[in-house]
C-alpha positions as CSV (number, residue, x, y, z in Angstrom):
1,X,18.8,13.5,9.2
2,X,20.1,13.8,5.9
3,X,18.0,11.7,3.3
4,X,18.8,9.4,0.6
5,X,16.6,10.1,-2.2
6,X,18.1,7.6,-4.6
7,X,17.1,3.9,-4.2
8,X,16.6,1.1,-6.6
9,X,13.0,-0.2,-7.3
10,X,12.7,-3.9,-7.9
11,X,12.1,-6.2,-5.2
12,X,14.2,-8.8,-4.5
13,X,11.6,-11.7,-5.5
14,X,11.6,-16.1,-4.5
15,X,12.7,-17.8,-7.3
16,X,11.0,-21.1,-7.1
17,X,8.2,-22.7,-9.0
18,X,5.1,-22.1,-7.4
19,X,1.1,-22.9,-7.9
20,X,-1.6,-20.2,-6.1
21,X,-2.5,-21.9,-3.1
22,X,-0.5,-24.0,-2.8
23,X,-0.7,-26.1,0.8
24,X,2.7,-26.8,1.5
25,X,5.3,-26.1,3.5
26,X,6.7,-22.6,3.7
27,X,9.4,-21.8,1.0
28,X,12.5,-21.0,2.4
29,X,12.9,-17.5,0.5
30,X,16.1,-15.9,-0.9
31,X,17.7,-14.0,1.8
32,X,20.0,-11.3,1.1
33,X,24.0,-11.2,3.2
34,X,23.9,-9.8,6.5
35,X,25.8,-6.5,6.5
36,X,29.5,-6.9,7.4
37,X,30.3,-7.5,11.2
38,X,32.3,-4.5,12.1
39,X,30.2,-1.9,10.2
40,X,30.7,1.1,11.8
41,X,27.5,2.3,13.4
42,X,25.8,5.3,12.2
43,X,24.6,8.6,14.4
44,X,21.5,7.5,16.2
45,X,17.8,8.4,15.0
46,X,15.0,9.8,17.3
47,X,13.3,7.3,19.0
48,X,14.2,4.2,20.7
49,X,11.9,1.2,20.4
50,X,13.5,-1.6,22.1
51,X,14.6,-1.6,25.5
52,X,17.4,-2.4,26.8
53,X,17.7,-4.2,30.0
54,X,20.4,-5.8,32.2
55,X,21.6,-8.4,31.1
56,X,20.3,-11.5,33.6
57,X,22.9,-14.2,32.9
58,X,26.6,-13.9,32.4
59,X,26.9,-17.2,30.2
60,X,29.6,-17.6,27.6
61,X,27.8,-17.4,24.3
62,X,29.4,-17.2,20.9
63,X,27.2,-16.0,18.0
64,X,27.3,-14.1,15.1
65,X,24.2,-12.7,12.6
66,X,23.9,-14.7,9.4
67,X,21.3,-12.4,7.8
68,X,19.3,-9.6,8.1
69,X,16.0,-8.9,6.4
70,X,14.9,-6.5,4.4
71,X,18.0,-4.9,2.7
72,X,19.5,-1.7,3.8
73,X,18.3,1.7,2.4
74,X,20.7,2.0,-0.1
75,X,19.1,-1.3,-2.5
76,X,15.1,-1.2,-1.3
77,X,12.4,1.0,0.2
78,X,10.0,-0.9,2.4
79,X,6.4,-0.7,3.3
80,X,5.0,0.4,6.5
81,X,3.6,-3.1,7.4
82,X,7.5,-4.6,7.1
83,X,9.4,-7.0,10.0
84,X,13.1,-7.0,10.9
85,X,13.8,-10.5,10.5
86,X,17.3,-11.6,11.7
87,X,19.2,-15.0,11.5
88,X,21.8,-15.9,13.8
89,X,24.6,-18.0,12.8
90,X,24.0,-20.8,15.8
91,X,21.3,-22.0,18.3
92,X,20.5,-19.9,20.9
93,X,19.1,-21.3,24.3
94,X,16.1,-20.5,25.9
95,X,18.3,-19.5,28.8
96,X,20.3,-17.1,26.9
97,X,17.8,-15.7,24.7
98,X,16.4,-12.4,26.9
99,X,20.3,-11.4,27.1
100,X,20.7,-11.4,23.5
101,X,17.6,-10.1,22.6
102,X,18.7,-6.9,24.8
103,X,21.2,-6.1,22.9
104,X,18.9,-5.6,20.1
105,X,18.0,-2.3,19.3
106,X,15.9,-0.3,16.9
107,X,15.5,3.6,16.2
108,X,13.4,5.1,14.3
109,X,12.9,9.0,12.7
110,X,10.0,8.7,13.9
111,X,8.7,7.3,17.4
112,X,6.7,3.9,17.2
113,X,6.6,0.9,19.8
114,X,7.7,-2.8,18.9
115,X,8.9,-6.1,19.7
116,X,10.6,-8.8,19.4
117,X,9.2,-12.1,19.0
118,X,11.3,-15.5,18.7
119,X,10.3,-18.3,16.2
120,X,13.0,-20.4,15.9
121,X,16.6,-20.9,18.2
122,X,18.0,-18.9,15.8
123,X,15.4,-16.6,14.6
124,X,13.8,-13.4,16.2
125,X,11.4,-10.8,14.6
126,X,10.9,-7.2,15.3
127,X,7.5,-6.3,14.7
128,X,5.6,-2.8,15.4
129,X,2.4,-2.0,17.7
130,X,1.5,0.2,14.5
131,X,2.0,0.9,11.1
132,X,5.3,2.5,10.1
133,X,5.0,5.6,9.2
134,X,6.0,6.3,5.6
135,X,9.4,8.2,4.3
136,X,12.1,7.6,7.3
137,X,14.8,5.8,7.9
138,X,14.8,2.9,10.4
139,X,18.1,1.4,11.9
140,X,18.9,-1.5,13.6
141,X,21.6,-2.6,15.5
142,X,22.9,-5.5,17.3
143,X,25.5,-4.5,20.1
144,X,26.6,-8.3,20.1
145,X,30.7,-7.2,21.0
146,X,28.6,-6.5,24.7
147,X,27.4,-10.3,25.1
148,X,29.1,-12.2,28.0
149,X,32.0,-14.2,26.6
150,X,31.5,-13.5,22.9
151,X,35.1,-12.8,22.6
152,X,35.8,-10.7,19.4
153,X,31.9,-10.3,18.5
154,X,31.3,-7.2,16.2
155,X,28.2,-4.9,16.8
156,X,25.9,-5.1,13.2
157,X,23.6,-2.5,11.8
158,X,21.8,-1.4,8.7
159,X,19.7,1.0,7.9
160,X,16.1,0.7,6.6
161,X,14.3,3.6,4.5
162,X,10.8,3.5,4.3
163,X,8.7,4.2,1.2
164,X,5.3,4.8,0.5
165,X,2.3,3.7,2.3
166,X,0.6,0.9,0.0
167,X,-2.3,-0.5,1.9
168,X,-4.6,-2.9,-0.2
169,X,-7.8,-3.5,0.3
170,X,-9.1,-7.0,-1.8
171,X,-12.8,-7.4,-1.2
172,X,-13.9,-11.3,-2.1
173,X,-17.2,-11.1,-2.5
174,X,-17.4,-7.9,-4.5
175,X,-14.6,-9.0,-6.4
176,X,-12.3,-5.7,-6.0
177,X,-9.2,-4.5,-5.2
178,X,-8.6,-0.9,-4.2
179,X,-5.3,0.1,-3.9
180,X,-4.9,3.7,-1.0
181,X,-1.0,5.0,-1.4
182,X,-0.6,7.4,1.6
183,X,-4.3,7.5,2.7
184,X,-5.6,8.0,-0.7
185,X,-7.9,5.8,-3.0
186,X,-4.7,5.1,-5.6
187,X,-6.9,2.4,-8.1
188,X,-9.7,0.1,-7.9
189,X,-8.8,-3.2,-9.6
190,X,-11.5,-5.8,-10.8
191,X,-10.1,-8.9,-9.6
192,X,-11.2,-13.0,-9.1
193,X,-10.1,-15.2,-5.8
194,X,-10.2,-18.5,-5.0
195,X,-13.3,-20.4,-6.0
196,X,-12.5,-23.2,-3.3
197,X,-13.3,-26.8,-3.7
198,X,-10.4,-29.0,-3.0
199,X,-10.3,-29.8,0.6
200,X,-7.0,-31.5,2.4
201,X,-6.4,-31.8,5.4
202,X,-9.7,-30.7,6.5
203,X,-8.6,-27.0,4.8
204,X,-10.1,-25.7,1.5
205,X,-7.1,-25.0,-0.3
206,X,-8.4,-23.3,-3.4
207,X,-9.9,-20.6,-1.1
208,X,-7.6,-17.3,-0.9
209,X,-6.6,-16.7,2.5
210,X,-8.8,-13.7,4.2
211,X,-6.0,-12.0,7.0
212,X,-3.6,-9.5,6.8
213,X,-1.2,-10.4,4.5
214,X,2.7,-8.4,3.9
215,X,4.2,-8.5,0.2
216,X,7.4,-10.5,0.0
217,X,8.7,-10.6,-3.3
218,X,7.6,-10.0,-6.7
219,X,8.9,-11.2,-10.6
220,X,7.8,-10.0,-13.7
221,X,6.8,-13.5,-15.0
222,X,6.3,-16.8,-12.4
223,X,6.3,-19.9,-13.2
224,X,3.0,-21.5,-11.6
225,X,2.4,-25.7,-11.3
226,X,0.2,-27.8,-10.7
227,X,3.2,-29.8,-8.7
228,X,1.8,-28.4,-5.6
229,X,-0.6,-31.1,-6.0
230,X,1.5,-33.9,-6.7
231,X,0.8,-33.3,-10.5
232,X,3.6,-33.2,-12.6
233,X,2.3,-36.0,-15.5
234,X,1.7,-33.6,-18.7
235,X,-1.2,-36.1,-19.6
236,X,-3.3,-35.8,-16.3
237,X,-5.8,-33.3,-16.9
238,X,-5.2,-31.6,-14.1
239,X,-1.5,-30.6,-14.7
240,X,-0.8,-27.3,-15.6
241,X,2.2,-25.3,-16.2
242,X,1.9,-21.2,-16.5
243,X,4.0,-18.1,-17.1
244,X,2.2,-15.1,-15.4
245,X,3.1,-12.2,-15.3
246,X,3.1,-9.4,-12.7
247,X,3.4,-11.8,-9.7
248,X,3.4,-10.3,-6.2
249,X,4.1,-12.8,-3.3
250,X,1.9,-12.5,-0.2
251,X,2.1,-15.4,1.5
252,X,4.2,-19.2,1.7
253,X,1.3,-20.7,1.2
254,X,1.2,-19.8,-2.7
255,X,-0.7,-17.0,-2.6
256,X,0.0,-14.0,-5.2
257,X,-1.6,-10.9,-6.7
258,X,-0.7,-11.5,-10.6
259,X,-2.4,-10.8,-14.0
260,X,-5.3,-12.7,-15.0
261,X,-3.6,-15.6,-17.4
262,X,-7.0,-14.9,-19.9
263,X,-10.3,-15.6,-18.1
264,X,-10.7,-11.7,-17.4
265,X,-14.9,-12.3,-17.9
266,X,-14.2,-13.2,-14.4
267,X,-12.8,-10.3,-12.8
268,X,-14.8,-8.4,-10.7
269,X,-17.4,-10.8,-11.3
270,X,-16.9,-14.3,-9.7
271,X,-13.9,-16.0,-8.0
272,X,-12.3,-18.5,-10.3
273,X,-8.8,-19.1,-8.9
274,X,-6.6,-21.9,-7.2
275,X,-6.4,-19.2,-4.4
276,X,-4.6,-15.8,-5.9
277,X,-5.5,-13.3,-6.6
278,X,-6.0,-12.4,-10.5
279,X,-6.3,-9.0,-11.7
280,X,-6.4,-7.4,-15.2
281,X,-3.4,-7.0,-17.2
282,X,-3.4,-3.4,-16.5
283,X,-4.3,-3.5,-12.7
284,X,-1.6,-6.2,-11.7
285,X,0.8,-4.5,-14.2
286,X,0.9,-1.1,-12.2
287,X,0.3,-2.7,-8.7
288,X,3.8,-4.9,-9.3
289,X,5.6,-1.3,-9.8
290,X,4.2,-0.1,-7.2
291,X,4.5,-3.1,-4.5
292,X,7.7,-2.7,-1.8
293,X,8.4,-5.7,0.1
294,X,6.2,-5.1,3.1
295,X,3.3,-3.4,2.1
296,X,-0.1,-4.6,3.4
297,X,-2.6,-6.6,1.8
298,X,-6.0,-7.2,3.6
299,X,-7.7,-9.8,2.0
300,X,-11.9,-9.9,3.0
301,X,-14.5,-12.5,2.3
302,X,-13.6,-16.3,2.5
303,X,-14.1,-18.9,5.4
304,X,-9.8,-19.6,5.3
305,X,-8.2,-18.0,7.6
306,X,-4.9,-16.7,7.1
307,X,-2.1,-18.3,9.8
308,X,0.5,-16.0,11.4
309,X,3.6,-17.8,10.4
310,X,1.8,-18.2,6.8
311,X,5.1,-15.6,4.8
312,X,5.2,-12.6,6.7
313,X,1.3,-12.0,8.2
314,X,2.4,-11.3,11.7
315,X,-0.1,-8.7,11.3
316,X,-2.4,-11.5,12.2
317,X,-1.6,-11.8,15.8
318,X,-2.5,-8.6,18.2
319,X,0.2,-7.1,19.6
320,X,-0.6,-8.3,22.9
321,X,0.0,-11.8,21.7
322,X,3.2,-11.0,19.6
323,X,4.4,-9.2,22.8
324,X,4.4,-13.0,24.3
325,X,6.7,-14.4,22.2
326,X,9.7,-12.2,23.6
327,X,12.4,-13.2,25.7
328,X,12.2,-10.2,28.2
329,X,9.6,-8.9,30.4
């Protein structure tokens, strides 16, 4: 397969004001528009990773795709943990989901097993059993023209470009972040994680969540405020509003890897944040520069467990657990 080598390095960042470890409902993510319906399918690639069983129902369904995440190969490169998130333009009834799912196909240059999981009536997510191999292309195709009764339905496809393998290990007890690129240690960054001490509904929201995160977006400067605590009065001693550089988001609950806003004496020594992973100016800028959506960030050392549906934290489920969300048998 001919490779496309020129890609835009920037990720599509979230644009809402947030705070570290904000214990709020997931924040809606800015999603790109799906590929135009009727886009011509490109030549097949090596490995088919989704089975296509015979549909089990002939019910008439009117269905299109409202959104596909991530963006296509000409816009961004993605990390080896990236999911394919498909949002339909209307609800899919439970009895029709197997028929719809059977028409969703994922092919990759380098063979990899994967499965779909329905997370709502309109949204389905694809995750692989093992991380994607780096430096390859992945093709998603929705054969909606074959859906019974879907009059005028068009096939939709999108090709993704997988970039370098970036896997980071954050040890909150040793206060260090080790970043591995393509299997080799590229950088050790002193960090300070969540200090704990603010319990809400039995959860210490000041603790960084331990588990396998995926990077979701980034901003060169992110506005972080105390509004997630209900503190909006500047006269309140708990109030803050800060412009934070080199912010890479890793959860829906407001966790980032970002430059520490001062307090450099704690980096590599103790945990003092509200839940984010604070890093040195040099280290956070470097991490921001290499970050791709779908990169893996594994955090250990805290008592607060990352929930599988907090952001793109789908690797928190075992593959056997993940497959239980499929409508196919």
